[in-house]
C-alpha positions in Angstrom: 0.0 0.0 0.0 1.0 3.6 -0.4 3.4 4.8 2.3 1.5 6.7 5.0 3.9 9.6 4.9 3.2 10.1 1.2 -0.4 9.7 1.7 -0.3 12.3 4.4 1.3 14.7 2.1 -1.4 14.1 -0.6 -4.2 14.4 2.0 -2.7 17.8 3.2 -2.7 19.1 -0.3 -6.2 18.0 -1.1 -7.6 19.1 2.2 -6.5 22.7 1.2 -8.0 22.4 -2.1 -11.4 21.3 -0.7 -11.3 24.3 1.6 -11.4 26.4 -1.6 -14.3 24.4 -3.2 -16.2 23.8 0.0 -19.0 26.3 -1.0 -19.4 24.6 -4.4 -19.4 21.2 -2.9 -22.1 22.1 -0.3 -24.2 23.6 -3.3 -23.8 20.7 -5.4 -24.8 18.4 -2.5 -27.9 20.4 -1.8 -29.0 20.2 -5.5 -28.4 16.5 -5.3 -30.4 15.9 -2.1 -33.2 18.0 -3.8 -33.4 15.7 -6.8 -32.1 18.4 -9.1 -28.4 17.3 -9.6 -27.7 19.1 -12.8 -28.4 22.3 -11.3 -25.0 22.0 -9.7 -23.3 23.2 -12.9 -23.4 26.9 -12.7 -21.3 27.7 -15.9 -24.0 28.0 -18.3 -21.8 27.4 -21.5 -20.4 24.2 -20.1 -23.8 23.0 -19.1 -25.2 23.7 -22.5 -22.2 22.1 -24.3 -22.5 19.0 -22.1 -26.2 18.6 -22.6 -25.7 18.8 -26.3 -23.0 16.2 -26.5 -24.3 13.8 -24.0 -27.9 13.7 -25.2 -27.6 14.6 -28.9 -29.6 17.9 -28.6 -29.9 21.0 -30.5 -28.7 24.1 -28.9 -32.3 25.3 -28.4 -33.2 22.0 -26.8 -30.2 22.3 -24.5 -31.3 25.8 -23.6 -34.9 24.5 -22.8 -33.7 21.8 -20.5 -31.2 24.1 -18.8 -33.9 26.6 -18.3 -36.2 24.0 -16.8 -33.4 22.9 -14.5 -32.8 26.5 -13.3 -36.5 27.1 -12.6 -36.4 24.3 -10.2 -33.2 25.5 -8.4 -34.6 29.0 -8.2 -37.1 27.8 -5.7 -40.2 28.5 -7.7 -42.5 26.4 -5.5 -45.6 28.6 -5.6 -45.4 28.8 -9.5 -45.0 25.0 -9.7 -48.4 24.8 -7.9 -49.9 26.8 -10.6 -48.3 25.5 -13.8 -46.2 22.7 -14.8 -42.6 23.1 -13.6 -39.4 21.1 -13.7 -39.8 17.7 -11.8 -37.3 15.3 -10.5 -38.5 11.7 -10.5 -36.9 9.0 -8.4 -37.9 5.5 -9.0 -37.8 3.0 -11.9 -37.4 5.8 -14.5 -34.1 6.7 -13.0 -32.9 3.1 -13.7 -33.6 3.0 -17.3 -30.4 2.7 -19.5 -29.4 0.8 -22.4 -27.6 -2.5 -22.1 -24.8 -0.9 -24.2 -23.7 0.9 -21.0 -22.8 -2.5 -19.4 -21.0 -3.8 -22.6 -18.9 -0.5 -22.8 -18.2 -0.6 -19.1 -16.9 -4.2 -19.4 -14.6 -3.2 -22.1 -13.3 -0.2 -20.1 -12.7 -2.5 -17.2 -10.5 -4.8 -19.0 -7.9 -2.0 -19.4 -7.7 -1.5 -15.6 -4.8 -3.0 -13.8 -3.7 -3.6 -10.2 -0.3 -2.2 -9.4 1.4 -4.6 -6.9 4.8 -5.3 -5.5 6.6 -8.2 -7.0 5.5 -10.3 -4.1 1.9 -9.5 -4.9 1.1 -7.0 -2.2 -1.1 -4.2 -3.4 0.1 -0.7 -4.2 -2.6 1.0 -6.4 -4.5 1.0 -9.5 -4.0 2.3 -13.0 -5.1 1.8 -16.6 -3.7 1.2 -20.2 -4.1 4.4 -22.2 -2.1 3.4 -25.4 0.1 0.6 -26.9 2.1 -0.6 -23.9 1.3 2.7 -21.9 0.0 2.6 -18.5 -1.3 5.7 -16.4 -1.3 5.9 -12.7 -0.5 8.3 -9.8 3.0 9.7 -9.1 2.4 8.6 -5.4 1.9 5.1 -6.6 4.9 5.0 -9.0 7.3 7.9 -8.3 10.4 7.1 -10.3 11.9 4.7 -12.9 13.8 3.1 -10.0 10.7 2.8 -8.0 9.0 1.1 -10.9 11.2 -1.8 -10.8 9.6 -2.9 -7.4 6.2 -3.3 -9.0 4.3 -5.2 -11.5 0.9 -4.6 -13.2 -1.8 -7.4 -12.9 -4.7 -7.6 -15.3 -7.9 -9.9 -14.9 -7.3 -9.7 -11.1 -10.9 -10.1 -10.6 -13.8 -12.7 -10.5 -15.8 -13.9 -13.3 -19.6 -14.2 -13.7 -19.6 -17.3 -11.7 -17.5 -15.7 -8.8 -14.6 -17.9 -9.6 -11.1 -16.2 -9.5 -9.8 -15.4 -13.0 -6.1 -16.2 -13.8 -4.4 -12.9 -13.8 -1.9 -11.9 -16.5 1.1 -9.9 -15.0 3.6 -7.5 -16.7 6.7 -5.8 -15.6 7.2 -2.1 -16.2 9.5 -0.7 -18.8 10.5 3.0 -17.9 13.1 3.0 -20.6 10.5 2.9 -23.3 8.5 5.7 -21.6 8.5 7.6 -18.2 6.7 10.8 -17.6 5.6 12.0 -14.2 4.3 15.1 -12.4 4.7 15.4 -8.6 1.9 15.1 -6.0 2.1 18.9 -5.7 1.3 19.1 -9.3 -1.0 16.7 -11.3 0.2 13.6 -9.6 0.5 11.3 -12.6 2.9 8.8 -14.0 2.8 7.7 -17.7 5.1 4.6 -17.9 5.7 1.8 -20.5 4.7 -1.7 -19.9 7.4 -4.3 -20.4 7.6 -8.0 -20.8 5.0 -10.5 -19.5 5.8 -12.1 -16.1 3.0 -14.6 -15.8 -0.4 -15.5 -17.1 -2.1 -16.6 -20.3 -2.9 -13.3 -22.2 -1.1 -11.0 -24.4 -1.2 -7.3 -23.5 -3.1 -6.3 -26.6 -6.1 -8.4 -25.4 -6.8 -5.9 -22.6 -7.2 -3.1 -25.1 -6.6 0.6 -23.9 -8.5 3.7 -23.1 -8.1 6.8 -25.3 -7.7 10.1 -23.5 -9.0 13.5 -24.6 -8.5 17.0 -23.8 -12.1 17.9 -24.7 -13.8 20.3 -22.1 -17.4 18.9 -22.7 -16.9 15.5 -21.0 -18.5 16.4 -17.7 -20.7 19.0 -15.7 -21.3 19.1 -12.1 -24.1 17.0 -10.8 -23.5 14.2 -13.3 -22.6 10.7 -12.4 -19.1 9.4 -12.1 -18.1 5.7 -12.6 -14.9 4.2 -11.1 -13.2 1.0 -12.0 -10.9 0.3 -9.1 -8.9 -2.2 -6.9 -9.9 -0.8 -3.5 -7.6 -2.0 -0.7 -5.9 -4.1 -3.1 -9.1 -6.3 -3.6 -10.4 -7.8 -6.8 -11.4 -5.3 -9.5 -14.7 -3.5 -8.4 -17.1 -1.0 -10.0 -18.6 2.1 -8.2 -21.5 3.1 -10.4 -24.6 5.3 -10.5 -24.9 7.1 -7.1 -21.6 9.0 -7.5 -21.8 12.6 -8.4 -19.5 15.4 -9.5 -19.8 18.2 -6.9 -16.9 20.6 -7.6 -14.3 21.7 -10.0 -11.1 23.7 -9.3 -10.0 25.4 -12.6 -6.8 26.6 -11.0 -5.2 23.3 -10.1 -7.4 21.3 -12.6 -9.1 18.8 -10.3 -12.6 17.4 -9.9 -14.2 16.7 -6.6 -16.8 13.9 -6.6 -18.8 11.7 -4.2 -17.9 8.0 -4.3 -17.1 4.9 -2.2 -13.3 4.4 -2.6 -10.5 3.1 -0.4 -6.8 3.4 -0.2 -5.5 1.3 -3.3 -7.9 2.9 -5.5 -5.3 5.5 -6.3 -4.7 5.7 -10.0 -8.1 4.5 -10.8 -10.0 5.9 -14.1 -13.0 8.1 -13.3 -15.6 7.8 -16.2 -18.6 9.7 -17.4 -21.8 7.8 -18.3 -20.4 7.4 -21.8 -17.4 5.7 -20.4 -15.1 8.5 -21.4 -12.2 9.0 -18.7 -12.7 12.4 -17.0 -10.3 12.2 -14.1 -7.4 10.2 -12.6 -8.5 9.3 -9.0 -5.9 10.1 -6.4 -7.5 10.8 -3.0 -10.7 10.2 -0.9 -11.9 11.3 2.6 -14.8 12.4 4.7 -16.4 15.7 4.1 -19.4 16.4 6.4 -23.1 15.6 6.7 -25.6 17.3 4.7 -29.5 16.9 4.9 -31.8 16.0 2.2 -35.2 17.8 1.9 -37.0 15.0 3.8 -34.5 15.6 6.7 -32.5 12.4 6.3 -28.8 12.5 6.7 -26.5 12.4 3.5 -23.0 11.4 4.8 -20.6 11.7 2.1 -17.0 10.8 1.1 -15.4 13.6 -1.0 -12.9 12.3 -3.6 -10.4 14.2 -5.7 -9.2 13.3 -9.2 -6.8 15.0 -11.7 -8.6 16.1 -14.8 -7.7 14.1 -17.8 -7.8 17.1 -20.1 -5.1 18.7 -17.8 -2.8 15.6 -18.1 -3.2 15.5 -21.9 -2.5 19.2 -22.1 0.6 18.6 -19.8 1.9 15.8 -22.0 1.6 17.9 -25.0 3.6 20.7 -23.6 6.3 18.4 -22.2 6.8 16.2 -25.3 9.4 18.4 -27.0 11.5 18.4 -23.7 11.3 14.6 -23.0 14.2 12.2 -23.7 14.0 10.3 -27.1 12.1 7.2 -26.3 9.4 8.9 -23.9 9.1 11.9 -26.5 8.4 9.3 -29.2 5.9 7.3 -27.0 4.1 10.4 -25.9 3.8 11.8 -29.5 2.4 8.6 -30.9 -0.1 8.5 -27.9 -1.2 12.1 -28.6 -1.6 11.1 -32.3 -3.8 8.3 -31.5 -6.0 10.1 -28.9 -6.7 13.0 -31.2 -7.6 10.6 -34.0 -9.9 8.7 -31.9 -13.6 9.5 -32.4 -15.4 10.6 -29.3 -17.6 7.4 -28.9 -17.0 4.6 -26.5 -16.7 2.0 -29.3 -13.5 3.7 -30.2 -12.3 5.1 -26.9 -11.6 1.5 -25.8 -9.5 0.1 -28.5 -9.1 -3.7 -28.6 -6.1 -4.8 -30.6 -6.0 -7.8 -32.7 -2.4 -8.8 -32.4 -0.3 -9.6 -29.4 2.0 -6.5 -29.8 -0.9 -4.1 -29.3 -0.1 -2.1 -32.4 -2.7 0.4 -33.7 -3.6 1.0 -37.3 -2.8 4.1 -38.8 -6.4 5.3 -39.1 -9.1 4.4 -36.6 -11.7 1.8 -38.0 -14.9 3.5 -39.2 -18.0 2.2 -37.3 -21.4 3.2 -37.1 -22.2 5.9 -34.4 -23.4 4.3 -31.3 -26.5 5.4 -29.4 -25.3 8.1 -27.1 -28.5 7.7 -24.9 -30.6 10.5 -26.3 -33.4 11.5 -23.8 -36.8 10.1 -24.4 -39.2 13.1 -25.1 -42.9 13.1 -24.2 -45.4 15.7 -25.0 -47.9 16.0 -22.3 -51.6 16.9 -22.5 -51.1 19.8 -20.2 -48.9 21.5 -22.8 -45.5 20.6 -21.2 -42.6 18.4 -22.3 -41.0 15.7 -20.4 -37.4 14.6 -21.2 -35.9 11.6 -19.5 -32.1 11.2 -19.3 -31.0 7.7 -18.7 -29.8 7.1 -15.1 -29.5 10.9 -14.2 -32.7 12.9 -14.0 -36.2 13.2 -15.5 -36.9 16.9 -16.4 -40.3 18.3 -16.9 -40.9 21.9 -18.3 -43.3 24.0 -20.2 -43.2 24.0 -23.8 -40.8 26.7 -25.4 -41.2 27.9 -29.1 -39.0 26.1 -31.6 -37.0 29.3 -32.0 -36.2 29.7 -28.4 -39.3 31.9 -27.4 -40.8 32.3 -23.9 -42.5 29.5 -22.1 -46.3 29.1 -22.6 -48.1 28.9 -19.3 -50.7 26.3 -18.9 -53.8 27.7 -17.1 -55.4 24.3 -16.5 -55.6 22.4 -13.4 -52.4 22.3 -11.3 -50.4 19.2 -11.2 -49.0 18.0 -7.7 -45.2 18.6 -7.6 -43.3 15.6 -7.5 -42.3 14.5 -4.0 -38.7 13.9 -3.9 -37.6 11.3 -1.1 -34.0 11.5 -0.4 -32.0 8.4 0.4 -32.2 7.8 4.2 -28.5 7.7 4.6 -25.5 7.7 2.3 -24.3 4.4 0.9 -21.0 4.6 2.5 -22.0 3.4 6.0 -23.4 0.3 4.6 -20.1 -1.2 3.7 -18.0 0.2 6.6 -15.2 -2.4 7.7 -14.8 -2.5 11.6 -12.2 -5.1 11.8 -9.5 -2.7 12.7 -11.5 -1.2 15.8 -9.9 -2.4 19.1 -12.4 -0.8 21.3 -12.1 0.0 25.0 -9.3 -1.8 26.7 -10.0 -2.8 30.4 -6.2 -3.1 31.1 -5.3 0.2 29.5 -4.1 1.8 32.8 -1.0 -0.3 34.1 -1.7 -2.3 37.3 -5.5 -1.8 36.9 -8.3 -3.6 35.2 -11.5 -1.6 34.7 -14.1 -3.9 32.8 -16.8 -2.5 30.5 -19.9 -1.7 32.3 -22.5 -4.4 32.4 -26.2 -4.1 32.1 -28.2 -6.3 34.5 -31.8 -6.5 35.6 -32.8 -3.9 32.9 -36.4 -4.0 31.4 -34.7 -2.9 28.1 -32.9 -4.9 25.5 -29.2 -4.8 24.6 -28.7 -4.3 20.9 -26.9 -7.1 19.4 -23.8 -6.6 17.3 -24.8 -8.6 14.1 -21.2 -8.6 13.0 -19.6 -10.0 16.1 -17.4 -12.9 15.7 -17.0 -16.1 17.7 -15.6 -15.3 21.2 -16.5 -11.6 21.0 -19.0 -9.8 23.2 -22.2 -10.2 21.2 -23.3 -6.7 22.3 -20.2 -4.5 22.4 -19.6 -2.0 19.6 -15.9 -1.5 19.4 -14.6 1.8 18.0 -11.0 3.4 18.0 -10.1 3.7 21.7 -13.8 3.5 23.0 -16.8 1.0 23.1 -20.5 1.5 23.3 -23.5 -0.8 24.6 -26.8 0.1 22.9 -30.3 0.2 24.4 -32.2 -1.4 21.6 -35.6 -0.1 22.8 -34.7 3.4 23.6 -32.2 3.6 20.6 -29.6 5.3 22.9 -26.4 4.2 24.5 -26.7 2.2 27.7 -23.0 2.9 28.4 -19.8 4.1 26.8 -16.3 3.5 27.8 -13.1 5.2 26.4 -9.5 5.0 26.9 -7.9 8.6 27.0 -4.1 9.0 26.7 -3.6 12.7 27.6 0.1 12.7 26.9 -0.6 11.8 23.2 -3.9 13.8 22.8 -4.3 15.6 19.4 -6.7 18.4 18.5 -8.5 17.4 15.2 -10.1 20.3 13.4 -13.9 19.7 12.9 -13.9 21.1 9.3 -10.8 19.9 7.5 -9.5 17.1 10.0 -6.0 18.8 10.2 -4.1 17.8 13.5 -2.5 20.0 16.0 -0.4 18.1 18.4 -0.9 20.6 21.3 -4.6 20.8 22.0 -4.0 23.5 24.6 -3.3 25.9 21.7 -6.8 25.3 20.3 -9.9 27.3 21.5 -12.6 24.7 21.5 -15.3 27.2 22.3 -19.0 26.2 22.3 -21.5 24.9 19.7 -22.7 27.7 17.6 -26.3 28.8 17.7 -26.9 27.4 14.3 -26.1 24.0 15.7 -22.8 22.7 14.1 -23.5 19.2 15.4 -26.3 19.0 12.9 -23.8 19.4 10.1 -21.2 16.9 10.9 -21.0 13.6 9.5 -23.0 11.4 11.9 -23.9 8.1 10.3 -25.5 4.8 11.3 -23.5 1.9 12.5 -24.4 -1.2 10.3 -23.5 -3.6 13.1 -26.9 -3.1 14.7 -30.5 -2.7 13.3 -31.4 0.7 12.1 -34.5 0.7 14.3 -32.1 0.4 17.3 -30.3 3.6 16.9 -31.6 7.1 16.7 -30.8 8.4 13.2 -31.4 11.6 11.4 -35.1 11.1 11.0 -35.5 11.9 14.7 -33.8 15.1 14.5 -35.3 16.3 11.3 -38.6 18.5 11.2 -39.2 18.8 14.8 -42.3 20.4 16.1 -41.5 23.2 18.6 -44.6 24.5 20.3 -44.9 28.2 20.1 -42.3 28.6 17.3 -42.8 28.5 13.5 -41.3 25.9 11.2 -39.1 28.5 9.6 -35.4 28.3 10.7 -34.5 30.9 13.4 -31.9 31.1 16.2 -34.7 31.0 18.7 -36.3 27.7 17.3 -32.8 26.0 16.9 -32.0 26.8 20.6 -35.0 24.8 21.6 -34.6 21.9 19.2 -33.0 18.6 19.9 -29.5 18.5 18.5 -27.0 15.6 18.5 -24.7 15.8 21.4 -21.6 13.6 21.6 -21.7 11.2 24.5 -18.0 10.1 24.2 -16.5 13.5 23.4 -15.0 13.7 20.0 -11.6 14.9 21.5 -11.3 12.1 24.2 -10.3 9.1 22.0 -8.3 11.4 19.5 -4.7 10.5 20.6 -1.8 8.6 19.1 -0.3 9.2 15.7 -2.2 11.6 13.4 -4.0 9.2 11.3 -4.9 7.2 14.5 -6.3 10.4 16.2 -8.4 11.4 13.1 -9.8 7.9 12.7 -10.8 8.0 16.4 -12.4 11.5 16.2 -14.4 10.3 13.2 -15.7 7.3 15.0 -17.3 9.6 17.6 -19.7 10.6 14.6 -21.9 7.4 14.7 -25.5 7.8 15.8 -24.7 5.3 18.5 -22.6 7.9 20.2 -25.3 10.6 20.0 -27.8 11.8 22.5 -30.6 14.2 22.0 -29.7 17.5 23.7 -31.8 20.8 23.7 -30.0 23.4 21.7 -29.2 25.8 24.3 -27.8 23.1 26.5 -25.9 21.5 23.7 -24.3 24.9 22.8 -22.8 25.5 26.3 -23.7 27.2 29.5 -22.2 30.4 28.3 -25.3 31.0 26.3 -28.3 32.8 27.8 -31.0 30.0 28.5 -34.1 31.1 26.7 -37.3 31.3 28.6 -40.1 28.9 28.2 -41.5 28.9 24.6 -44.6 31.0 23.7 -47.7 29.2 24.1 -46.4 26.5 26.5 
């Protein structure tokens, strides 16, 4: 796996970038939660260009759809009750997409390889981008000398019957090509692939994925698909529920929501046409947002280097590269520029074992690019359905781009957008590395976990407990919890605290300060910062046995209106930590951050009235009006 020191460097760089795009990320997540993801793209020219190319639309049609998207994001709720407005539909329509999507994805996945040490231990991921050319991160392979420690494994995966395929492995050949940019820059390495080390296949059988410097391959709010070897496991796909949420034009990166792990570095990030749009290189927790139905949407924010930036960089460098690398890059650029923007041609399957490419791309019929289904409705509106992404409904617009024609007929009920109860990330969290509370932590003393005896309430059962483990203890980093299944709150928590190695973990960007005494912790803000942190369910116990976001959302406070106000928030229940987030945050930086993150499970939250949760320094409000 990637060296922890290098990983920490990458993390520090990305955290600073995320600070810059935080506002855009939050806005995008809000549009996604409200069922209007394509409204996240605020650059109109990019949105129109992307709508045209992705759905084979005329400019006028793209402008119509863009206007419908903006109408919804402008919050015209009252107008929507009087006339047909844009409408997001979640359900079966969202899942309709041609089977060619799977076929193209399978071909793209063939070109993705697992970078491993020569003894087979995992290092990262990457993919073939030309004849005997492989792209990955600089922090996966940093130098020609470093590359001699590694091999690339293709077909490291399971087949349709879950049987393990026989991998084919190749050594790297930095003499034929080696171009890299540091982790402070674009964090990529383009390297030649050498001789076969083991396995039955020739390199050409895996094809390669052409790159493009086109600027119309993505827009914010769109879906991102990732083919990866997370944590060194067999090849996996992350599809459909991943969205682009921010773009930094200065450093040429994309931020997106997806489930990835260490070992995914170097993976290709694709749009829905299976064109590569980014080179994945980092993932980490952001914070909690709330959907319109009040459900928590805990997200992992990822960063990838834009493919267009890598292509531009290679083009600028080629004249300064040594002979063999210059030739390889020039050949690749020529192939990429001559490859049509279609998935049938983006993934090139080569007939011979050398992986040679014909001088001219083979001419093939233009594939179906997933043009939206169009339906003219009786009420005078038009519905466009985009495969996988969104269904948009809007008033008719004149063919020459005139104003919308209002419908004066009966109002149709606006679609009810039901947000996903919780983000998908918590459903697969691995707890095997959690040690939990240690009774013998203090030398010479044994302080066992509290026990619950003679209680009328049930202990929640740890559904993932292994033989010999306490069937009720939920172990986290440096602390443990016993849950009351009936009250949905903790019976007891127990935490080990090492004051001499305590770290202060910043709530926002998770940076670490070694001396907590230098940090002014303060109190919770009146806006309820606890409500915006990444609390998430614990999959080891039943959802009905923990108090999740549904409890905290849309609270009825007698005497105060539903509209958000400081006074109302001060009287609402907020999520208060039971084991304080700073108590288990000790050890090396990564250990402290992981422990602090573990305090943001709903199992460790207790409902606290706002003015109590925000600290005694705040004035306690009087009893609510009308009580």
